[in-house]
N, C-alpha and C positions, 0 to 999 in steps of 0.2 A: 399217344403220339406225344402229347404235353408230359408226360412223365419222362420220356426218353428224351426230349430237348431239354428239359430240366436237369436230368441227370449228365448230359453233354455239357451244359452250362457250367455245373458244378464242378466236374472234372476238370473242365478247362480253366476255371477261375483257381482250383487247388494247384494246377499244375504251374500257373502265374505266380501265385503267391510262393510255391516252393522256389521257383526259379530266381526270384528276387529276395526272397528270406534268406534261401542258402548262400546266395551270391552267383552272380552271373558267371565269373570265371570259373567259380569251383564246380557250377552246374556242367559247363562244358567239359571240365577236367574229369568229372564223374561219368559222363556219358561217352565221351571220344577219347579219354585216355591224357597222358602227359602231353602237354603241348609244345613240347621241346621236339622238334622233327629231326634233330641231330645236326651234323655238319654237312657241308655240300663237299662233294668230292671232285676237285676239278680233273684228276687224273682219269676219273671215271665218270663223266658227267651225266647225271640222270635227273631229268627236269620232270615234274609233275605232268601226268597225262590231261591235266585240265587247265583252263586259263586261269589258274589262281596263284602264278609265280612269277618272278623275274628274275634274271641274271645279267649283270652289268659286269664288265670284264676289261682289262686293259689288253689291247690285243696281244695274242699269241698264248693267252693263259688258259683260254677255255676251248681248245682245240676239240673238235668233234660235238660241240654244242652249239646251239642257236641261241644267240644272245640277244637281249633287248636293246641295249646301247653299248658303245665302246666305252671306256673309262681313259683317262690319260696316266700316264704314270707320274708318280711323286716322289719328293725328296725322302731320302733314308733317314734313318734306318727303318725296317717294318715295324719294330716296335713302337716307335714314335707314331707311326701312321695307325696303328691299332689303338693307341692311347688317345688320339684325335678323335677316332670313332667312338670309343667309350664314351667321351665325354659328349659328342654330339648326340649320341643315343640318348644318354641321361637327361640332356636339355631340350630335348625334341618336343616335350609337352604331351606325349603319349605315357601311358603306363607301359613300363618297360622293366623287365628283369634280366640280367646278365645271367646265363645258364651253363656255359663252359666253366672248366674248373680252373682256368687261368693259368695252367702249366705251359702252354703253349703260347709265348708273347707274340706270336706273328699271326694268332688266329683269335677271334672273338665271335660269340653266338649269344642272340638275345630273343626273348620272346617278349612282344609288345601284344597290347589288346586293344581292339578298336574301341572308343569312346563310350558308346552307348549299348552295344550288346556284349562286349568284351569278349569277341571273337579272337582267338590266339593265332599270331603268326610268328614264325620262326625266321630272323635274319641272320645269318652268317656271313663273315667276312675272313678273307684270308689276304695278307699282306706277303707280296713273294718279291724277294731279291731279284733284280734284272741284270742282264750283263753289263748294262751302260753305267751300273752304280746307283740307279734309281730303283723305284719300287713300285710294282705293278699291284692291282687290286681286283680280286674276284668278290664280288657282292650278290649275295643271293637270297632272296626272300620267298616265303611259302605261306600260303594260309593252310591252316589244318582244316577249316571246316567249309563246306560249300563248294559248288562247283566252279564259281567264277569269282574272283575279288575285286572287279570293277577296276583294276589297276592301281589298287592301293598299295601293294607291296612294291612295284615301279616306283610310283611317287614318293614312298619313304624311304627307299634306297638312293634314289636321285636327291632328295633333300638332304639327306645325311651328307653324301658326296659332295654335294655344294658347298658345304661350309668347309671341308677340307682344305689344306693349303697344299696346292699343286706345285706351288714355288719351284 
């Protein structure tokens, strides 16, 4: 019995050592794959089946999806709004990497990692021109790992949106 307990402790210690020596984010990438979960398609909205995502939309942009909060419309053009989002993400204080190829100036996608355990989340933004000359926003965040994110993605998206100029 003592031998089995010792073997379990040694295996656990080795796993913890590997996790921190190899790198927390790198270990999650090795186990769960690429942390970039891809863009959110507002024309065919599909939310996660678990409570580990958040969707914030300007009214009329996310038809057919249950949203967590409505967003205002913003002054244009869409490219400026995406530039503001990019700046807000980079100064958010979280580890972040922009993962889209930047070829579409009305969209941006980021992977962020939680500070302690480096759990990866994908945040996807789309700025949409509205008929009134303003710009609507679709913001979607989703955790790659775990059943529930405890509201982390919603708080992150709301924090980013709160610094945008709704002007």
